[in-house]
Jmol script that loads the backbone (N, CA, C; Angstrom):
load data "model"
ATOM      1  N   MET A   1      91.353  84.397 113.107  1.00  0.00           N
ATOM      2  CA  MET A   1      91.784  84.455 111.854  1.00  0.00           C
ATOM      3  C   MET A   1      93.101  83.833 111.558  1.00  0.00           C
ATOM      4  N   ASN A   2      93.059  83.002 110.593  1.00  0.00           N
ATOM      5  CA  ASN A   2      94.265  82.150 110.038  1.00  0.00           C
ATOM      6  C   ASN A   2      95.375  83.259 109.410  1.00  0.00           C
ATOM      7  N   LEU A   3      96.743  83.320 110.061  1.00  0.00           N
ATOM      8  CA  LEU A   3      97.937  83.775 109.434  1.00  0.00           C
ATOM      9  C   LEU A   3      98.790  83.136 108.557  1.00  0.00           C
ATOM     10  N   PHE A   4      98.727  83.567 107.188  1.00  0.00           N
ATOM     11  CA  PHE A   4      99.508  82.878 106.257  1.00  0.00           C
ATOM     12  C   PHE A   4     101.037  83.147 106.891  1.00  0.00           C
ATOM     13  N   HIS A   5     101.480  84.198 107.520  1.00  0.00           N
ATOM     14  CA  HIS A   5     102.640  84.971 107.670  1.00  0.00           C
ATOM     15  C   HIS A   5     103.040  85.080 109.207  1.00  0.00           C
ATOM     16  N   ASN A   6     102.759  83.675 110.074  1.00  0.00           N
ATOM     17  CA  ASN A   6     102.967  83.633 111.079  1.00  0.00           C
ATOM     18  C   ASN A   6     104.191  84.427 111.634  1.00  0.00           C
ATOM     19  N   LYS A   7     105.277  83.957 111.225  1.00  0.00           N
ATOM     20  CA  LYS A   7     106.677  84.278 111.345  1.00  0.00           C
ATOM     21  C   LYS A   7     107.124  85.549 111.015  1.00  0.00           C
ATOM     22  N   LEU A   8     106.381  86.081 110.031  1.00  0.00           N
ATOM     23  CA  LEU A   8     106.603  87.528 109.470  1.00  0.00           C
ATOM     24  C   LEU A   8     105.941  88.441 110.092  1.00  0.00           C
ATOM     25  N   GLN A   9     104.877  88.450 110.733  1.00  0.00           N
ATOM     26  CA  GLN A   9     104.219  89.302 111.201  1.00  0.00           C
ATOM     27  C   GLN A   9     104.962  90.243 112.304  1.00  0.00           C
ATOM     28  N   SER A  10     105.581  89.505 113.242  1.00  0.00           N
ATOM     29  CA  SER A  10     106.438  90.109 114.260  1.00  0.00           C
ATOM     30  C   SER A  10     107.595  91.067 113.719  1.00  0.00           C
ATOM     31  N   ARG A  11     108.249  90.593 112.694  1.00  0.00           N
ATOM     32  CA  ARG A  11     109.773  91.497 111.860  1.00  0.00           C
ATOM     33  C   ARG A  11     108.858  92.852 110.757  1.00  0.00           C
ATOM     34  N   TRP A  12     107.721  92.396 110.812  1.00  0.00           N
ATOM     35  CA  TRP A  12     107.117  93.446 109.595  1.00  0.00           C
ATOM     36  C   TRP A  12     107.391  94.661 109.782  1.00  0.00           C
ATOM     37  N   ASN A  13     107.373  95.032 110.950  1.00  0.00           N
ATOM     38  CA  ASN A  13     107.609  96.682 110.964  1.00  0.00           C
ATOM     39  C   ASN A  13     108.845  97.027 111.378  1.00  0.00           C
ATOM     40  N   ASN A  14     109.854  96.205 110.696  1.00  0.00           N
ATOM     41  CA  ASN A  14     111.320  96.555 110.963  1.00  0.00           C
ATOM     42  C   ASN A  14     111.406  96.814 109.377  1.00  0.00           C
ATOM     43  N   PHE A  15     110.542  96.476 108.345  1.00  0.00           N
ATOM     44  CA  PHE A  15     110.737  96.694 106.690  1.00  0.00           C
ATOM     45  C   PHE A  15     110.358  97.911 106.427  1.00  0.00           C
ATOM     46  N   THR A  16     111.121  98.549 105.376  1.00  0.00           N
ATOM     47  CA  THR A  16     110.538  99.881 104.921  1.00  0.00           C
ATOM     48  C   THR A  16     109.305  99.823 104.094  1.00  0.00           C
ATOM     49  N   ILE A  17     108.589 100.797 104.072  1.00  0.00           N
ATOM     50  CA  ILE A  17     107.155 100.784 103.104  1.00  0.00           C
ATOM     51  C   ILE A  17     107.798 100.478 101.881  1.00  0.00           C
ATOM     52  N   PHE A  18     108.934 100.590 101.248  1.00  0.00           N
ATOM     53  CA  PHE A  18     109.162 100.036  99.890  1.00  0.00           C
ATOM     54  C   PHE A  18     109.163  98.309  99.986  1.00  0.00           C
ATOM     55  N   GLU A  19     109.845  98.038 101.000  1.00  0.00           N
ATOM     56  CA  GLU A  19     109.980  96.411 101.221  1.00  0.00           C
ATOM     57  C   GLU A  19     108.644  96.126 101.260  1.00  0.00           C
ATOM     58  N   GLN A  20     108.036  96.549 102.231  1.00  0.00           N
ATOM     59  CA  GLN A  20     106.548  96.451 102.309  1.00  0.00           C
ATOM     60  C   GLN A  20     105.849  96.001 101.169  1.00  0.00           C
ATOM     61  N   MET A  21     105.673  97.123 100.392  1.00  0.00           N
ATOM     62  CA  MET A  21     104.983  97.332  99.076  1.00  0.00           C
ATOM     63  C   MET A  21     105.604  96.402  98.253  1.00  0.00           C
ATOM     64  N   ALA A  22     106.729  96.373  98.141  1.00  0.00           N
ATOM     65  CA  ALA A  22     107.327  95.569  97.172  1.00  0.00           C
ATOM     66  C   ALA A  22     107.118  93.569  97.621  1.00  0.00           C
ATOM     67  N   ASN A  23     107.036  93.369  98.965  1.00  0.00           N
ATOM     68  CA  ASN A  23     106.577  92.058  99.277  1.00  0.00           C
ATOM     69  C   ASN A  23     105.043  92.094  99.054  1.00  0.00           C
ATOM     70  N   ILE A  24     104.095  92.967  98.886  1.00  0.00           N
ATOM     71  CA  ILE A  24     102.904  92.709  98.960  1.00  0.00           C
ATOM     72  C   ILE A  24     102.755  92.633  97.572  1.00  0.00           C
ATOM     73  N   GLY A  25     103.277  93.222  96.734  1.00  0.00           N
ATOM     74  CA  GLY A  25     103.805  93.438  95.161  1.00  0.00           C
ATOM     75  C   GLY A  25     103.618  91.740  94.623  1.00  0.00           C
ATOM     76  N   ALA A  26     104.985  91.223  95.078  1.00  0.00           N
ATOM     77  CA  ALA A  26     104.862  89.775  94.836  1.00  0.00           C
ATOM     78  C   ALA A  26     103.747  88.658  95.219  1.00  0.00           C
ATOM     79  N   GLU A  27     102.909  89.409  96.054  1.00  0.00           N
ATOM     80  CA  GLU A  27     101.720  88.149  96.258  1.00  0.00           C
ATOM     81  C   GLU A  27     100.812  88.721  95.231  1.00  0.00           C
ATOM     82  N   VAL A  28     100.602  89.966  94.885  1.00  0.00           N
ATOM     83  CA  VAL A  28      99.632  90.398  93.764  1.00  0.00           C
ATOM     84  C   VAL A  28     100.193  89.661  92.644  1.00  0.00           C
ATOM     85  N   GLY A  29     101.551  89.649  92.276  1.00  0.00           N
ATOM     86  CA  GLY A  29     101.979  89.395  91.057  1.00  0.00           C
ATOM     87  C   GLY A  29     101.441  87.696  91.146  1.00  0.00           C
ATOM     88  N   ARG A  30     101.577  86.898  91.938  1.00  0.00           N
ATOM     89  CA  ARG A  30     101.669  85.558  92.209  1.00  0.00           C
ATOM     90  C   ARG A  30      99.992  85.313  91.721  1.00  0.00           C
ATOM     91  N   THR A  31      99.269  86.326  92.341  1.00  0.00           N
ATOM     92  CA  THR A  31      97.564  86.234  92.269  1.00  0.00           C
ATOM     93  C   THR A  31      97.284  86.370  90.899  1.00  0.00           C
ATOM     94  N   ILE A  32      98.217  87.382  90.196  1.00  0.00           N
ATOM     95  CA  ILE A  32      97.449  87.373  88.471  1.00  0.00           C
ATOM     96  C   ILE A  32      97.997  85.976  87.935  1.00  0.00           C
ATOM     97  N   ARG A  33      99.104  85.942  88.220  1.00  0.00           N
ATOM     98  CA  ARG A  33      99.793  84.654  87.508  1.00  0.00           C
ATOM     99  C   ARG A  33      98.870  83.552  87.770  1.00  0.00           C
ATOM    100  N   TRP A  34      98.411  83.484  88.442  1.00  0.00           N
ATOM    101  CA  TRP A  34      97.543  82.042  88.800  1.00  0.00           C
ATOM    102  C   TRP A  34      96.415  82.139  87.938  1.00  0.00           C
ATOM    103  N   ARG A  35      95.785  83.116  88.191  1.00  0.00           N
ATOM    104  CA  ARG A  35      94.474  83.800  87.597  1.00  0.00           C
ATOM    105  C   ARG A  35      94.616  83.475  86.283  1.00  0.00           C
ATOM    106  N   GLN A  36      95.766  84.003  85.715  1.00  0.00           N
ATOM    107  CA  GLN A  36      95.741  83.869  84.296  1.00  0.00           C
ATOM    108  C   GLN A  36      96.040  82.395  83.570  1.00  0.00           C
ATOM    109  N   LYS A  37      96.454  81.522  84.338  1.00  0.00           N
ATOM    110  CA  LYS A  37      96.871  80.160  84.510  1.00  0.00           C
ATOM    111  C   LYS A  37      95.364  79.371  84.545  1.00  0.00           C
ATOM    112  N   GLY A  38      94.212  79.948  85.226  1.00  0.00           N
ATOM    113  CA  GLY A  38      93.236  79.183  85.439  1.00  0.00           C
ATOM    114  C   GLY A  38      93.031  78.640  86.786  1.00  0.00           C
ATOM    115  N   ASN A  39      94.029  78.610  87.655  1.00  0.00           N
ATOM    116  CA  ASN A  39      94.053  77.986  88.882  1.00  0.00           C
ATOM    117  C   ASN A  39      93.501  78.735  90.189  1.00  0.00           C
ATOM    118  N   ARG A  40      92.385  78.872  90.471  1.00  0.00           N
ATOM    119  CA  ARG A  40      91.802  79.690  90.904  1.00  0.00           C
ATOM    120  C   ARG A  40      91.888  79.649  92.617  1.00  0.00           C
ATOM    121  N   GLU A  41      92.203  78.297  93.150  1.00  0.00           N
ATOM    122  CA  GLU A  41      92.484  78.458  94.298  1.00  0.00           C
ATOM    123  C   GLU A  41      93.735  78.708  95.009  1.00  0.00           C
ATOM    124  N   MET A  42      94.869  78.733  93.883  1.00  0.00           N
ATOM    125  CA  MET A  42      96.443  79.291  94.263  1.00  0.00           C
ATOM    126  C   MET A  42      96.172  81.011  94.283  1.00  0.00           C
ATOM    127  N   SER A  43      95.382  81.183  93.184  1.00  0.00           N
ATOM    128  CA  SER A  43      95.325  82.849  93.014  1.00  0.00           C
ATOM    129  C   SER A  43      94.271  83.305  94.087  1.00  0.00           C
ATOM    130  N   LYS A  44      93.492  82.552  94.699  1.00  0.00           N
ATOM    131  CA  LYS A  44      92.601  83.125  95.964  1.00  0.00           C
ATOM    132  C   LYS A  44      93.698  83.103  97.013  1.00  0.00           C
ATOM    133  N   ASN A  45      94.608  81.993  97.227  1.00  0.00           N
ATOM    134  CA  ASN A  45      95.499  81.945  98.333  1.00  0.00           C
ATOM    135  C   ASN A  45      96.566  83.306  98.583  1.00  0.00           C
ATOM    136  N   ALA A  46      97.004  83.420  97.097  1.00  0.00           N
ATOM    137  CA  ALA A  46      97.958  84.662  97.062  1.00  0.00           C
ATOM    138  C   ALA A  46      97.411  86.090  97.197  1.00  0.00           C
ATOM    139  N   PHE A  47      96.139  86.035  96.934  1.00  0.00           N
ATOM    140  CA  PHE A  47      95.597  87.339  97.271  1.00  0.00           C
ATOM    141  C   PHE A  47      95.438  87.537  98.668  1.00  0.00           C
ATOM    142  N   TYR A  48      94.755  86.552  99.407  1.00  0.00           N
ATOM    143  CA  TYR A  48      94.646  86.595 100.648  1.00  0.00           C
ATOM    144  C   TYR A  48      96.000  87.084 101.473  1.00  0.00           C
ATOM    145  N   ARG A  49      97.182  86.462 100.911  1.00  0.00           N
ATOM    146  CA  ARG A  49      98.493  86.872 101.405  1.00  0.00           C
ATOM    147  C   ARG A  49      98.626  88.049 101.290  1.00  0.00           C
ATOM    148  N   ALA A  50      98.214  88.479  99.842  1.00  0.00           N
ATOM    149  CA  ALA A  50      98.694  89.737  99.704  1.00  0.00           C
ATOM    150  C   ALA A  50      97.668  90.918 100.662  1.00  0.00           C
ATOM    151  N   LEU A  51      96.389  90.690 100.968  1.00  0.00           N
ATOM    152  CA  LEU A  51      95.594  91.107 101.929  1.00  0.00           C
ATOM    153  C   LEU A  51      96.038  91.432 103.352  1.00  0.00           C
ATOM    154  N   GLU A  52      96.891  89.918 103.747  1.00  0.00           N
ATOM    155  CA  GLU A  52      97.360  89.971 105.007  1.00  0.00           C
ATOM    156  C   GLU A  52      98.658  90.963 105.050  1.00  0.00           C
ATOM    157  N   LEU A  53      99.146  90.575 103.998  1.00  0.00           N
ATOM    158  CA  LEU A  53     100.650  91.870 104.250  1.00  0.00           C
ATOM    159  C   LEU A  53     100.179  93.506 104.384  1.00  0.00           C
ATOM    160  N   MET A  54      99.060  93.305 103.443  1.00  0.00           N
ATOM    161  CA  MET A  54      98.512  95.091 103.431  1.00  0.00           C
ATOM    162  C   MET A  54      98.041  95.202 104.681  1.00  0.00           C
ATOM    163  N   ASP A  55      97.391  94.545 105.450  1.00  0.00           N
ATOM    164  CA  ASP A  55      97.041  94.845 106.641  1.00  0.00           C
ATOM    165  C   ASP A  55      98.021  94.940 107.912  1.00  0.00           C
ATOM    166  N   PHE A  56      99.051  94.072 107.749  1.00  0.00           N
ATOM    167  CA  PHE A  56     100.340  94.437 108.332  1.00  0.00           C
ATOM    168  C   PHE A  56     100.744  96.084 108.211  1.00  0.00           C
ATOM    169  N   THR A  57     100.716  96.135 106.845  1.00  0.00           N
ATOM    170  CA  THR A  57     101.357  97.371 106.308  1.00  0.00           C
ATOM    171  C   THR A  57     100.628  98.691 106.724  1.00  0.00           C
ATOM    172  N   ILE A  58      99.245  98.289 106.980  1.00  0.00           N
ATOM    173  CA  ILE A  58      98.243  99.348 107.439  1.00  0.00           C
ATOM    174  C   ILE A  58      98.384  99.554 108.888  1.00  0.00           C
ATOM    175  N   ASP A  59      98.790  98.551 109.552  1.00  0.00           N
ATOM    176  CA  ASP A  59      99.069  98.450 111.201  1.00  0.00           C
ATOM    177  C   ASP A  59      99.970  99.188 111.388  1.00  0.00           C
ATOM    178  N   ASP A  60     101.323  99.177 110.416  1.00  0.00           N
ATOM    179  CA  ASP A  60     102.350  99.589 111.276  1.00  0.00           C
ATOM    180  C   ASP A  60     102.203 101.149 111.408  1.00  0.00           C
ATOM    181  N   PRO A  61     102.798 101.189 112.556  1.00  0.00           N
ATOM    182  CA  PRO A  61     102.721 102.886 113.053  1.00  0.00           C
ATOM    183  C   PRO A  61     103.543 104.170 111.997  1.00  0.00           C
ATOM    184  N   LYS A  62     104.790 103.329 111.613  1.00  0.00           N
ATOM    185  CA  LYS A  62     105.353 104.657 110.887  1.00  0.00           C
ATOM    186  C   LYS A  62     104.587 104.708 109.393  1.00  0.00           C
ATOM    187  N   ASN A  63     103.630 103.600 108.945  1.00  0.00           N
ATOM    188  CA  ASN A  63     102.982 104.200 107.771  1.00  0.00           C
ATOM    189  C   ASN A  63     101.910 105.286 107.799  1.00  0.00           C
ATOM    190  N   LYS A  64     101.792 105.516 108.634  1.00  0.00           N
ATOM    191  CA  LYS A  64     100.263 106.872 109.463  1.00  0.00           C
ATOM    192  C   LYS A  64     100.158 107.839 108.232  1.00  0.00           C
ATOM    193  N   ILE A  65     101.533 108.008 107.656  1.00  0.00           N
ATOM    194  CA  ILE A  65     101.672 109.167 106.811  1.00  0.00           C
ATOM    195  C   ILE A  65     100.975 108.977 105.762  1.00  0.00           C
ATOM    196  N   SER A  66     101.343 107.578 105.362  1.00  0.00           N
ATOM    197  CA  SER A  66     100.884 106.835 103.984  1.00  0.00           C
ATOM    198  C   SER A  66      99.533 106.110 104.065  1.00  0.00           C
ATOM    199  N   LEU A  67      98.611 106.120 105.325  1.00  0.00           N
ATOM    200  CA  LEU A  67      97.875 105.687 105.086  1.00  0.00           C
ATOM    201  C   LEU A  67      96.740 105.544 104.379  1.00  0.00           C
ATOM    202  N   LYS A  68      96.440 106.787 103.681  1.00  0.00           N
ATOM    203  CA  LYS A  68      95.232 106.988 102.758  1.00  0.00           C
ATOM    204  C   LYS A  68      95.439 106.206 101.508  1.00  0.00           C
ATOM    205  N   GLU A  69      96.766 106.294 100.951  1.00  0.00           N
ATOM    206  CA  GLU A  69      97.011 105.529  99.723  1.00  0.00           C
ATOM    207  C   GLU A  69      96.873 104.359  99.856  1.00  0.00           C
ATOM    208  N   ILE A  70      97.521 103.599 101.160  1.00  0.00           N
ATOM    209  CA  ILE A  70      97.685 101.987 101.370  1.00  0.00           C
ATOM    210  C   ILE A  70      96.106 101.763 101.331  1.00  0.00           C
ATOM    211  N   LEU A  71      95.499 102.353 101.995  1.00  0.00           N
ATOM    212  CA  LEU A  71      94.049 102.154 101.905  1.00  0.00           C
ATOM    213  C   LEU A  71      93.226 102.020 100.553  1.00  0.00           C
ATOM    214  N   ARG A  72      93.504 102.887  99.937  1.00  0.00           N
ATOM    215  CA  ARG A  72      92.708 102.940  98.749  1.00  0.00           C
ATOM    216  C   ARG A  72      93.392 102.209  97.924  1.00  0.00           C
ATOM    217  N   VAL A  73      94.668 101.842  97.844  1.00  0.00           N
ATOM    218  CA  VAL A  73      95.357 100.600  97.197  1.00  0.00           C
ATOM    219  C   VAL A  73      94.233  99.380  97.265  1.00  0.00           C
ATOM    220  N   ARG A  74      94.549  99.181  98.459  1.00  0.00           N
ATOM    221  CA  ARG A  74      93.667  97.852  99.163  1.00  0.00           C
ATOM    222  C   ARG A  74      92.257  98.114  98.591  1.00  0.00           C
ATOM    223  N   GLU A  75      91.678  98.953  98.464  1.00  0.00           N
ATOM    224  CA  GLU A  75      90.165  98.914  98.096  1.00  0.00           C
ATOM    225  C   GLU A  75      90.377  98.772  96.666  1.00  0.00           C
ATOM    226  N   ALA A  76      91.088  99.385  95.839  1.00  0.00           N
ATOM    227  CA  ALA A  76      91.164  98.891  94.597  1.00  0.00           C
ATOM    228  C   ALA A  76      91.790  97.799  94.065  1.00  0.00           C
ATOM    229  N   LEU A  77      92.204  96.951  94.760  1.00  0.00           N
ATOM    230  CA  LEU A  77      93.051  95.883  94.518  1.00  0.00           C
ATOM    231  C   LEU A  77      91.605  94.716  94.912  1.00  0.00           C
ATOM    232  N   VAL A  78      91.113  94.815  95.983  1.00  0.00           N
ATOM    233  CA  VAL A  78      89.836  93.964  96.357  1.00  0.00           C
ATOM    234  C   VAL A  78      88.844  94.122  95.312  1.00  0.00           C
ATOM    235  N   ASP A  79      88.654  95.425  94.710  1.00  0.00           N
ATOM    236  CA  ASP A  79      87.927  95.928  93.634  1.00  0.00           C
ATOM    237  C   ASP A  79      88.093  94.891  92.118  1.00  0.00           C
ATOM    238  N   PHE A  80      89.762  94.683  92.047  1.00  0.00           N
ATOM    239  CA  PHE A  80      90.015  94.585  90.818  1.00  0.00           C
ATOM    240  C   PHE A  80      90.463  93.004  91.006  1.00  0.00           C
ATOM    241  N   ILE A  81      90.310  92.005  92.090  1.00  0.00           N
ATOM    242  CA  ILE A  81      90.424  90.647  92.084  1.00  0.00           C
ATOM    243  C   ILE A  81      89.313  90.148  92.464  1.00  0.00           C
ATOM    244  N   MET A  82      88.356  90.667  93.215  1.00  0.00           N
ATOM    245  CA  MET A  82      87.188  90.159  94.005  1.00  0.00           C
ATOM    246  C   MET A  82      85.757  90.836  93.720  1.00  0.00           C
ATOM    247  N   GLY A  83      85.761  92.216  93.073  1.00  0.00           N
ATOM    248  CA  GLY A  83      85.066  92.988  92.795  1.00  0.00           C
ATOM    249  C   GLY A  83      84.716  92.777  91.222  1.00  0.00           C
ATOM    250  N   GLU A  84      83.925  94.276  90.855  1.00  0.00           N
ATOM    251  CA  GLU A  84      83.396  93.727  89.578  1.00  0.00           C
ATOM    252  C   GLU A  84      84.455  95.153  88.693  1.00  0.00           C
ATOM    253  N   ASN A  85      85.505  95.419  89.410  1.00  0.00           N
ATOM    254  CA  ASN A  85      86.721  96.107  88.640  1.00  0.00           C
ATOM    255  C   ASN A  85      85.903  97.633  88.323  1.00  0.00           C
ATOM    256  N   ILE A  86      85.283  98.008  89.453  1.00  0.00           N
ATOM    257  CA  ILE A  86      84.780  99.813  88.767  1.00  0.00           C
ATOM    258  C   ILE A  86      85.902 100.579  88.363  1.00  0.00           C
ATOM    259  N   TYR A  87      86.942 100.529  88.848  1.00  0.00           N
ATOM    260  CA  TYR A  87      88.121 101.095  88.428  1.00  0.00           C
ATOM    261  C   TYR A  87      88.812 100.866  87.502  1.00  0.00           C
ATOM    262  N   LYS A  88      88.483  99.655  86.660  1.00  0.00           N
ATOM    263  CA  LYS A  88      88.966  99.413  85.467  1.00  0.00           C
ATOM    264  C   LYS A  88      90.514  99.214  85.500  1.00  0.00           C
ATOM    265  N   SER A  89      90.983  98.559  86.608  1.00  0.00           N
ATOM    266  CA  SER A  89      92.344  98.090  86.860  1.00  0.00           C
ATOM    267  C   SER A  89      92.587  96.913  85.654  1.00  0.00           C
ATOM    268  N   THR A  90      93.969  97.096  85.562  1.00  0.00           N
ATOM    269  CA  THR A  90      94.494  96.011  84.586  1.00  0.00           C
ATOM    270  C   THR A  90      95.680  95.003  85.375  1.00  0.00           C
ATOM    271  N   ASN A  91      96.083  93.836  84.669  1.00  0.00           N
ATOM    272  CA  ASN A  91      97.269  93.300  85.298  1.00  0.00           C
ATOM    273  C   ASN A  91      98.556  94.273  85.298  1.00  0.00           C
ATOM    274  N   GLU A  92      98.539  94.533  84.361  1.00  0.00           N
ATOM    275  CA  GLU A  92      99.590  95.442  83.864  1.00  0.00           C
ATOM    276  C   GLU A  92      99.849  96.642  84.653  1.00  0.00           C
ATOM    277  N   ALA A  93      98.918  97.359  84.870  1.00  0.00           N
ATOM    278  CA  ALA A  93      98.823  98.530  85.492  1.00  0.00           C
ATOM    279  C   ALA A  93      99.108  98.051  87.190  1.00  0.00           C
ATOM    280  N   TRP A  94      98.653  97.164  87.653  1.00  0.00           N
ATOM    281  CA  TRP A  94      99.222  96.512  88.967  1.00  0.00           C
ATOM    282  C   TRP A  94     100.663  95.952  89.205  1.00  0.00           C
ATOM    283  N   GLU A  95     100.971  95.384  88.269  1.00  0.00           N
ATOM    284  CA  GLU A  95     102.402  94.832  88.027  1.00  0.00           C
ATOM    285  C   GLU A  95     103.498  95.947  87.891  1.00  0.00           C
ATOM    286  N   LYS A  96     102.867  97.205  87.366  1.00  0.00           N
ATOM    287  CA  LYS A  96     103.608  98.319  87.139  1.00  0.00           C
ATOM    288  C   LYS A  96     103.963  99.230  88.413  1.00  0.00           C
ATOM    289  N   TYR A  97     102.661  99.338  88.897  1.00  0.00           N
ATOM    290  CA  TYR A  97     102.502 100.154  90.154  1.00  0.00           C
ATOM    291  C   TYR A  97     103.669  99.411  91.283  1.00  0.00           C
ATOM    292  N   PHE A  98     103.633  98.265  91.247  1.00  0.00           N
ATOM    293  CA  PHE A  98     104.258  97.648  92.578  1.00  0.00           C
ATOM    294  C   PHE A  98     105.617  97.269  91.980  1.00  0.00           C
ATOM    295  N   LEU A  99     105.960  97.521  90.991  1.00  0.00           N
ATOM    296  CA  LEU A  99     107.353  97.358  90.298  1.00  0.00           C
ATOM    297  C   LEU A  99     108.298  98.566  90.897  1.00  0.00           C
ATOM    298  N   TYR A 100     107.768 100.132  91.108  1.00  0.00           N
ATOM    299  CA  TYR A 100     108.532 100.639  91.581  1.00  0.00           C
ATOM    300  C   TYR A 100     109.101 100.805  92.771  1.00  0.00           C
ATOM    301  N   PHE A 101     107.710 100.088  93.870  1.00  0.00           N
ATOM    302  CA  PHE A 101     108.401  99.681  95.170  1.00  0.00           C
ATOM    303  C   PHE A 101     109.549  98.903  95.259  1.00  0.00           C
ATOM    304  N   ASN A 102     109.539  97.917  94.320  1.00  0.00           N
ATOM    305  CA  ASN A 102     110.618  96.885  94.187  1.00  0.00           C
ATOM    306  C   ASN A 102     111.742  97.467  93.926  1.00  0.00           C
ATOM    307  N   LEU A 103     111.878  98.463  92.839  1.00  0.00           N
ATOM    308  CA  LEU A 103     113.324  99.005  92.412  1.00  0.00           C
ATOM    309  C   LEU A 103     113.613  99.878  93.741  1.00  0.00           C
ATOM    310  N   ALA A 104     112.728 100.643  94.377  1.00  0.00           N
ATOM    311  CA  ALA A 104     113.098 101.453  95.409  1.00  0.00           C
ATOM    312  C   ALA A 104     113.806 100.717  96.791  1.00  0.00           C
ATOM    313  N   ALA A 105     112.887  99.536  96.825  1.00  0.00           N
ATOM    314  CA  ALA A 105     113.516  98.458  97.878  1.00  0.00           C
ATOM    315  C   ALA A 105     114.679  98.025  97.489  1.00  0.00           C
ATOM    316  N   ARG A 106     115.167  98.081  96.139  1.00  0.00           N
ATOM    317  CA  ARG A 106     116.627  97.322  95.936  1.00  0.00           C
ATOM    318  C   ARG A 106     117.396  98.368  95.951  1.00  0.00           C
ATOM    319  N   ARG A 107     117.301  99.413  95.879  1.00  0.00           N
ATOM    320  CA  ARG A 107     117.914 100.758  95.991  1.00  0.00           C
ATOM    321  C   ARG A 107     118.798 101.032  97.430  1.00  0.00           C
ATOM    322  N   LEU A 108     117.678 100.965  98.053  1.00  0.00           N
ATOM    323  CA  LEU A 108     118.031 100.659  99.571  1.00  0.00           C
ATOM    324  C   LEU A 108     118.952  99.778 100.071  1.00  0.00           C
ATOM    325  N   VAL A 109     118.841  98.595  99.444  1.00  0.00           N
ATOM    326  CA  VAL A 109     119.686  97.669  99.967  1.00  0.00           C
ATOM    327  C   VAL A 109     121.297  97.552  99.019  1.00  0.00           C
ATOM    328  N   ILE A 110     121.298  98.024  98.391  1.00  0.00           N
ATOM    329  CA  ILE A 110     122.397  98.345  97.331  1.00  0.00           C
ATOM    330  C   ILE A 110     123.369  99.519  97.735  1.00  0.00           C
TER     331      ILE A 110
END
end "model"
wireframe off; spacefill off
backbone 0.3
color backbone group
């Protein structure tokens, strides 16, 4: 498997769940923006990067308690980007979902 984030994988578990999800959200945002611009290749690459970060998050032992939600988010995201969107997700809903992780991660830094 090709890794997009080779150097990040070894440090990923040092991030809080809020930082991890905020980083995933950044890639999801890129996925959405590239898709809106009609650039399928860039959108696909951003989506694969988001999935890779999500898999790093799933593998992080400290996130065991949140695993159910993380896996459901991954499922809904795959459905939205690559599937039939059976959950009726929207760009705005995804951006709003990840915004709160970004805000929480910033609060921890400040």
